[in-house]
Backbone as a chain_set.jsonl record, in Angstrom:
{"seq": "MLCWSRFLEDGVIKILLLLVVGFAVWAVIRGYQRSLNHPPSSARDAIAEDMVKCAHCGVNLPRSEAIYSGGDFFCTPEHKQLGKK", "coords": {"N": [[127.336, 108.009, 60.201], [129.616, 107.589, 61.613], [129.323, 109.08, 63.871], [127.452, 107.676, 65.465], [128.837, 105.288, 65.984], [130.997, 106.168, 67.472], [129.605, 107.118, 69.656], [128.593, 104.727, 70.75], [130.961, 103.417, 71.335], [132.016, 104.91, 73.379], [130.647, 104.178, 75.589], [128.421, 105.395, 76.595], [125.817, 104.574, 76.195], [125.777, 102.285, 77.74], [126.031, 103.369, 80.293], [123.676, 104.912, 80.471], [121.783, 102.845, 80.28], [122.402, 101.438, 82.604], [121.653, 103.361, 84.509], [118.861, 103.469, 84.05], [118.085, 100.849, 84.739], [118.872, 100.861, 87.41], [117.153, 102.836, 88.444], [114.678, 101.555, 88.062], [114.917, 99.337, 89.803], [115.143, 100.707, 92.24], [112.604, 101.945, 92.336], [110.895, 99.707, 92.547], [111.7, 98.602, 95.017], [111.101, 100.731, 96.738], [108.302, 100.897, 96.438], [107.583, 98.414, 97.52], [108.408, 98.745, 100.193], [106.653, 100.768, 100.983], [104.244, 99.39, 100.851], [104.496, 97.694, 102.999], [104.114, 99.345, 105.164], [101.412, 99.898, 105.29], [98.384, 98.534, 106.406], [96.402, 95.828, 105.026], [93.653, 96.784, 102.891], [91.18, 95.651, 103.511], [91.386, 95.095, 106.23], [91.617, 97.64, 107.286], [89.171, 98.788, 106.606], [87.297, 97.313, 107.888], [84.405, 97.209, 109.81], [82.993, 96.957, 112.93], [80.024, 95.186, 113.605], [76.828, 95.106, 115.145], [75.677, 92.176, 116.774], [72.88, 89.999, 116.758], [70.449, 87.848, 118.313], [68.632, 85.082, 117.131], [65.227, 84.802, 117.803], [63.935, 82.418, 117.709], [65.67, 80.095, 117.209], [68.075, 80.782, 118.402], [70.45, 81.377, 117.13], [73.271, 83.449, 116.481], [73.586, 86.384, 114.56], [74.595, 88.944, 112.18], [73.176, 92.185, 112.647], [72.331, 93.481, 110.322], [71.63, 91.398, 108.638], [69.544, 90.177, 109.841], [66.019, 89.5, 110.424], [63.61, 91.675, 111.476], [60.898, 91.626, 113.603], [58.009, 92.343, 115.361], [59.384, 93.203, 117.668], [61.372, 91.343, 117.993], [64.248, 89.505, 116.729], [64.921, 87.509, 113.857], [66.384, 84.72, 112.118], [65.657, 83.608, 109.675], [62.938, 83.746, 107.243], [61.196, 81.615, 107.753], [61.602, 81.022, 110.462], [60.651, 83.362, 111.474], [57.921, 83.1, 110.903], [57.339, 80.895, 112.499], [57.722, 81.964, 114.989], [58.54, 83.124, 118.36], [60.345, 81.014, 120.565]], "CA": [[127.495, 106.769, 60.905], [130.738, 107.693, 62.53], [128.831, 109.671, 65.113], [126.838, 106.622, 66.269], [129.846, 104.322, 66.424], [131.763, 106.789, 68.563], [128.666, 107.173, 70.78], [128.563, 103.391, 71.324], [132.29, 103.08, 71.841], [132.296, 105.656, 74.608], [129.967, 103.53, 76.708], [127.341, 106.237, 77.093], [124.613, 103.737, 76.204], [125.873, 101.404, 78.899], [125.771, 104.184, 81.487], [122.248, 105.22, 80.478], [121.075, 101.605, 80.59], [122.63, 101.178, 84.03], [120.817, 104.305, 85.245], [117.463, 103.051, 83.907], [117.904, 99.636, 85.557], [118.973, 101.283, 88.809], [115.911, 103.527, 88.796], [113.607, 100.554, 88.142], [115.11, 98.592, 91.053], [114.816, 101.631, 93.332], [111.151, 102.134, 92.363], [110.283, 98.473, 93.054], [111.998, 98.503, 96.456], [110.344, 101.781, 97.424], [106.903, 100.478, 96.44], [107.461, 97.307, 98.477], [108.508, 99.3, 101.543], [105.408, 101.485, 101.259], [103.174, 98.415, 101.082], [104.688, 97.127, 104.336], [103.673, 100.317, 106.159], [99.965, 100.023, 105.277], [97.668, 97.262, 106.524], [95.51, 95.59, 103.884], [92.47, 97.638, 102.905], [90.064, 94.977, 104.167], [91.557, 95.234, 107.676], [91.355, 99.034, 107.637], [87.787, 99.139, 106.368], [86.385, 96.453, 108.646], [83.647, 97.923, 110.828], [82.28, 96.014, 113.777], [78.582, 95.291, 113.486], [76.108, 94.49, 116.25], [75.141, 90.845, 116.548], [71.602, 89.764, 117.428], [70.13, 86.432, 118.463], [67.34, 84.676, 116.593], [64.306, 84.513, 118.898], [63.433, 81.048, 117.588], [66.692, 79.057, 117.354], [69.198, 81.251, 119.207], [71.644, 81.635, 116.317], [73.717, 84.841, 116.418], [73.845, 86.846, 113.204], [74.699, 90.403, 112.111], [71.89, 92.892, 112.657], [71.933, 93.815, 108.949], [71.101, 90.203, 107.977], [68.419, 89.657, 110.615], [64.658, 89.949, 110.108], [63.04, 92.241, 112.691], [59.437, 91.555, 113.592], [57.369, 92.319, 116.67], [60.341, 93.422, 118.747], [62.35, 90.251, 118.026], [65.029, 89.259, 115.52], [64.866, 86.134, 113.367], [67.429, 84.463, 111.121], [65.039, 83.26, 108.388], [61.488, 83.998, 107.208], [60.515, 80.473, 108.366], [61.638, 81.202, 111.917], [59.755, 84.493, 111.768], [56.566, 82.553, 110.895], [57.191, 80.003, 113.645], [57.67, 82.815, 116.169], [59.465, 82.996, 119.478], [60.277, 79.734, 121.293]], "C": [[128.642, 106.814, 61.888], [130.304, 108.229, 63.885], [128.252, 108.591, 66.024], [127.871, 105.628, 66.779], [130.681, 104.896, 67.563], [130.903, 106.845, 69.834], [128.638, 105.817, 71.502], [129.902, 103.003, 71.944], [132.575, 103.761, 73.171], [131.597, 105.043, 75.826], [128.829, 104.349, 77.293], [126.045, 105.439, 77.169], [124.623, 102.836, 77.429], [125.562, 102.156, 80.196], [124.293, 104.518, 81.587], [121.421, 103.986, 80.835], [121.225, 101.261, 82.069], [121.78, 102.113, 84.894], [119.341, 103.902, 85.198], [117.188, 101.822, 84.769], [117.957, 99.993, 87.038], [117.708, 101.991, 89.278], [114.76, 102.534, 88.952], [113.714, 99.749, 89.439], [114.731, 99.464, 92.241], [113.298, 101.807, 93.463], [110.444, 100.897, 92.918], [110.502, 98.348, 94.557], [111.201, 99.532, 97.241], [108.856, 101.428, 97.501], [106.662, 99.353, 97.431], [107.505, 97.826, 99.911], [107.244, 100.062, 101.919], [104.273, 100.516, 101.551], [103.301, 97.773, 102.457], [104.149, 98.051, 105.426], [102.163, 100.44, 106.256], [99.321, 98.657, 105.461], [96.777, 97.061, 105.305], [94.22, 96.392, 104.011], [91.293, 96.975, 103.609], [90.17, 95.1, 105.685], [91.263, 96.665, 108.123], [89.875, 99.368, 107.569], [86.794, 98.317, 107.183], [85.728, 97.25, 109.771], [82.88, 96.882, 111.624], [80.78, 96.264, 113.671], [77.935, 94.571, 114.664], [75.581, 93.124, 115.836], [73.841, 90.717, 117.341], [71.333, 88.259, 117.438], [68.739, 86.158, 117.902], [66.444, 84.261, 117.767], [63.799, 83.075, 118.844], [64.517, 80.003, 117.888], [67.914, 79.485, 118.163], [70.482, 81.509, 118.438], [71.974, 83.122, 116.344], [74.031, 85.197, 114.976], [73.943, 88.368, 113.213], [73.318, 91.045, 112.015], [71.407, 93.187, 111.239], [71.339, 92.62, 108.203], [69.863, 89.646, 108.681], [67.093, 90.238, 110.128], [64.036, 90.409, 111.42], [61.519, 92.208, 112.588], [58.919, 91.469, 115.019], [58.322, 92.454, 117.839], [61.39, 92.332, 118.872], [63.068, 90.138, 116.69], [64.942, 87.784, 115.167], [65.904, 85.963, 112.265], [66.862, 84.135, 109.746], [63.556, 83.614, 108.418], [60.694, 82.847, 107.855], [60.477, 80.603, 109.887], [60.767, 82.379, 112.338], [58.308, 83.987, 111.828], [56.322, 81.661, 112.105], [57.105, 80.783, 114.957], [58.685, 82.451, 117.23], [59.26, 81.64, 120.159], [60.09, 79.971, 122.759]], "O": [[128.613, 106.121, 62.905], [130.864, 107.863, 64.919], [128.526, 108.585, 67.224], [127.769, 105.175, 67.919], [131.028, 104.185, 68.506], [131.403, 106.645, 70.941], [128.657, 105.771, 72.732], [129.943, 102.33, 72.973], [133.31, 103.222, 73.998], [131.933, 105.367, 76.965], [128.327, 104.033, 78.371], [125.262, 105.61, 78.103], [123.594, 102.647, 78.078], [124.902, 101.621, 81.086], [123.71, 104.42, 82.667], [120.466, 104.078, 81.607], [120.262, 100.836, 82.707], [121.242, 101.683, 85.915], [118.648, 103.988, 86.212], [116.167, 101.762, 85.455], [117.169, 99.478, 87.831], [117.247, 101.762, 90.396], [113.955, 102.66, 89.875], [112.704, 99.506, 90.1], [114.06, 98.994, 93.159], [112.769, 101.816, 94.574], [109.489, 101.029, 93.684], [109.57, 98.017, 95.29], [110.677, 99.22, 98.31], [108.224, 101.644, 98.536], [105.637, 99.342, 98.114], [106.719, 97.389, 100.752], [106.812, 100.003, 103.07], [103.429, 100.788, 102.405], [102.296, 97.346, 103.025], [103.767, 97.582, 106.498], [101.664, 101.032, 107.213], [99.669, 97.713, 104.751], [96.433, 98.028, 104.624], [93.752, 96.648, 105.12], [90.488, 97.66, 104.24], [89.147, 95.2, 106.363], [90.723, 96.881, 109.209], [89.375, 100.145, 108.382], [85.594, 98.59, 107.169], [86.408, 97.883, 110.578], [82.198, 96.029, 111.055], [80.328, 97.409, 113.65], [78.437, 93.546, 115.124], [75.106, 92.931, 114.716], [73.713, 91.252, 118.443], [71.922, 87.503, 116.664], [67.792, 86.9, 118.162], [66.851, 83.469, 118.618], [63.285, 82.568, 119.841], [64.312, 79.124, 118.725], [68.709, 78.638, 118.568], [71.506, 81.83, 119.041], [71.081, 83.963, 116.243], [74.658, 84.421, 114.254], [73.443, 89.019, 114.131], [72.411, 90.507, 111.379], [70.205, 93.149, 110.977], [70.612, 92.811, 107.228], [69.21, 88.74, 108.164], [67.043, 91.304, 109.514], [63.942, 89.631, 112.37], [60.933, 92.694, 111.62], [59.35, 90.612, 115.791], [58.086, 91.874, 118.899], [62.224, 92.389, 119.776], [62.579, 90.603, 115.661], [64.896, 86.92, 116.043], [66.259, 86.916, 111.571], [67.533, 84.368, 108.74], [62.977, 83.765, 109.494], [59.637, 83.081, 108.44], [59.457, 80.33, 110.52], [60.212, 82.384, 113.437], [57.549, 84.397, 112.706], [55.23, 81.664, 112.673], [56.492, 80.322, 115.92], [59.556, 81.603, 117.037], [58.128, 81.18, 120.308], [60.011, 79.018, 123.534]]}, "num_chains": 1, "name": "protein.A"}
């Protein structure tokens, strides 16, 4: 037991604890600085998509959401049935 009491009296635990806290603060600050250098993933991954106009109502919509029929694009199956205006 004398060994542990001398260990505590010397302040070695306090120094080790201070080092651990200092490392944790450094890691948090470094992670924050790295996050500032990178734009959000949604902004990086955004890809422009062609827009098309519905032949019936004129609404613009992404090509991937449009219905293609007879050389024209439509926004809904109902407008596809109604046809071009």
